[in-house]
N, C-alpha and C positions, 0 to 999 in steps of 0.2 A: 324470176327476175333475170333480165337479159345478161347483166354483168355479175350476178351474185353467185349462182350455184357452184362455180368452180372454186377458185382460190379462197373467196370469202367464206364459203361454207366450211372449207377445211380450216380456215383461221378460227372460225367459230368453235370448232372442236378443241382447238388449243386453249381457248378461253374457258373451257369447262374442265380444266385439268383437276380442279379441287373436288369435283363430284365423283361419285362412284362410277365404276365401269358400266354398270347396268343403266344408270341415269344418263351417262354420256351417250350411250347407244340410242336410248329412247329420244333424247333431245336432237341428236343428229338426224335420225330417221324422220322425225317430225319437221325439222327445219328444211330438209331436202324436199319433203312432200309439199310444204308451203311454197318453197321456191319454184317447184315444178308447176304448181297451180297458177302462180303469178305469171310464169312464162307462157302458159297456155291461154292467157287472156285475162286472168284475174286482175293483174296490175303489172304490165310489162315494164313500166318505168318505176324503179325503186323510190325515187324522190316523191312520187305521188301517192305512196301508201298512206292511208288515213283510217279513221275509225270505221268509215263505210266499207273500206276494203276488208277489214277484219270481220265486220258483221257478215259480209257476203261469204267469207271463207268459213266462218263457223256454221252458217246455214248450209254450205256445201258439205261440210263434215256430217251434219245431221241427216242430210238427204242420202248419205252413203250408209246410214244405219248404224253408226258407231254408238255404243252405249255412252251414257252421260259421263261416267268416270274417264272413259277414253277420250272424249271430246275435251274434258277439263284438263287432262294431261297434255294433249296436243296444244291446247290454248296456252298452257304454261310454257311449253317449249317455244311457241311462236313469240310470246312476250319476251322471253330471254333472248331470242334471236333478234328481235327488233331493237332491243336495248343495245345489243352488240353492234348492229348496223348504225344506230345513232352515234355510238362512240366513234365509229369509223367514218362518220360523215356521209354515209350512203343515204340514210333516211334523215330528212331535215326536221320532221315533226316528232315530238315525243309521244308517239302513238301508244307505247306500252303503258304510260302513266295513267291513261284514261281507259285502258282496255278492260272491259267487263267480260268475265268468263263464267261459264256455267259451273255450279258447284257439283263436284262429283260425290256420289254416295259413298260415305266412308264405312267400310265393312271390316269387321275384325274376323280373322279366321276362327274356326271352331276351336275353343280352348279346352284343355283338360281341367278338371276340377283339381283342387289341391290334393285330395286323396289319390287321384289317378296319376298325377305327376310324381308324387312320392313313391307310389307302387312301381311305376316304370323305372325310376332311378334305383330303387331297391333291387329290382330284378337285374338291372345292368351291373350293380355292385356285386351281386351274387355271381354273375358270370365272370367278373373280373377277379374274383377271389376263390371261385369254386374249383372243383377238380379238373375241369377242362381248360383252366387257364393258370395252372400252378407250375408250369414249366416242363421241360423235356423229361426230367427224371420221373415226374408223376405220370405223365401221359405215355411215356415210351415212344413218343412220336418225333423226337429229335427237333429239327428246326421247325416242324409244324407246330409243336407245342409252344415254342418261343413266339411264333407268329400269332398264335391264338392269344397268348398273354399280352403281347404288344397291342394287338387290335382291341382287346377287351378293356385294357386300362385306358387306352386313348379314347375309346367310345365313351366310357364313363366320365372321363375328365371333360370331354366336349359337352356332353349332356348336362353336366353339373354347371358349366359356365353359361350355357344357353338359358337354363332355367334359374340357376342360383345367382347369376349376375345380370341377366337380361340383355346379353350381348346380341347385336345383330350377327347374322351368320357370317357376313363379310368381315366383321370385327374379330370374331373368334378365329376365323381362318387366317386373318392377317396378323395375329399375335406372334411376337417373337419370344424366345425364352427369357430374354432380359426384361420383358414386360410383366413378368410374374414375380411377385414378392410374397413368398409364403410366410415369411416371418411377420410381416405387417398384415397379411391377409388381403392383398389387393392385386388387381391386374390393371395395367395401363394400356388403353386401347386408342387406336386412331379411328375416329368416327367420321360422320358425314361432314363435308366441308373442311376436311383435314384438321378437325378439332380433336385435341387430345384430352381424354378424361381418365381419372383414376377411379375404379369401381371396387367397392369392398366385396369380398367373397366370404361365405360361411365355412364352417368347419368341414362339412362334407366335400365341398369343392376343393378346399385346401388338401384334404387327405387324398382325394382322387388325383389332383395334379401332382402331389408328391409321389404317389405310386407310379404314375405315368412317367415322370421325369427320372425316377430311380430305376424303373424296370422296363417300361414299354418303349419309350423313345430311344434308349440306347440299343434296344434290339433292332429297331428300324435302322439305326445308324451303323449297326454291325455289317450291313450288306451294301450300304451306299453312303455317300456324303450328303448330309441333310441340312447343312448350313445353320441359319439362326431360327428358322421357323419352329414354332412350338408344336403345332400339329402337322404331321406328315403322313403320307400314305405308304403303302407297301413298297413303292418304288423310290421312296426317299424324297419325293417332291412335296411341296407345301400342299396341305389339304385344301380342296376347293369347295365352294358351296354345293356343288353337285355331289361331292364325296360326303359332305355333311348330311345331305338328304338321304343318302344310302345308309348312313349311321342310324338315322331316325327310322328308316324302313326295317332295320334289324331289331328295333326296340319298340314295337307297337304297344298300345294301351291294352288293358285287360280285355276289352271288347273287340280287339283286332284293328282298331283305327290306327292309321299311320299319320303322325303329325308332321306338319311342315316345320322346319326350324324356327320360323318366325312366330309360330303359335306358342312356343315356349317363352319367347320374349313378351308376348301379349299376356300370357299367364302370369309371368313374373310381375308385371305392372299391376294387373288386376288383383292378384293375391296380396300384394303390398297394400293397395288401397283398401281392400276388404279387411285387412288387419289393422287399419287405422293410420297408415302412413300419410304424411302431409303431401299434398299434390305437388308442391314446389320441389320437395325432396325427390319425389319420383321423377319429375322432369329432369333434374340434374343427373340422377342415376341412369336414365335412359339416353341422355345426351340430346334431348329435344331443344331446339332453338326457341320454340314458341310453346308456351304452356297450353295454348289452345290445342296443340297436337296431343298433349297428354290428357286433356279433359275428356277425350273420347272414352277413356276407361271408366270415368265416373258414371257414364250412362250405363255401362255394363254392370257395374256394382249396384246401382240403383235398381236395375231390373232384377238382379238376383235377390236383393233385399225384399223387393216387392213380392217376388215369387215365394220366398220363405214365409213372409207375413201371411200371404194368402193361404198357404198350406197349413200353417200352424196356429194362427190366432183364432179364437172362437168367435170373434166379432168381425172377422175379415170379410 
């Protein structure tokens, strides 16, 4: 668009402030890509953007070989961008309202079974309380022993929250100390769209957090100022999602598989539903705005039930 890519695209980023950093980056990339396509001849005049323009653009994306989920994401970004342009008076038609976009294939990452998740957490707990993490006097390693204890207790607390509370990795990394209420057994997190929710945690997570707050976190704070962040790295900075992935890499499953942090969130939801939890309750716990997002887990549980039936029933 001749007048759009500069200041207006930057203004569009400001309008996305409530979204996560990852989502903002994706939307901005897709908006700039759409604007560049329009400038190259797709629709040089912003006021003339209509549903035919969008159909041509989606066809263009498909000719570039993008997968359906990628096209669906880019289409969602363009829809948000067009709504922004309408609010600014650049686009005169409400193109976004009638915009039909391809449905992306919704895939869940490979999740651990309940027994696998519990076994992983038990090994992490043994590391946090075993002879290699009992402090300098037991290890004879001075500060190295304190470092090992701090890291082990932090890792266990993080893993317990990812699986025991179903937090997004960004939510866990964004937690502050005052968001943890051990007495009530809850954590208060800032989710997508700047929505705050309070999530219950079980006894294992409470114990792991208590140990980390009493022993591990003060050890990190002994060497640097760590502020209000709950989870910090060895430099005293707030833990990042990349740091969290490294934690998972240190704690593989029995078969050697390394989980993505989000796989533990999916396992949390699936195992709740398999245990009989109400879908609406799981929606609230996960912080999903739409119950349709939560329903994807019901497909997983039905498949597992069907598999168990096929293996065990004599008339299956």
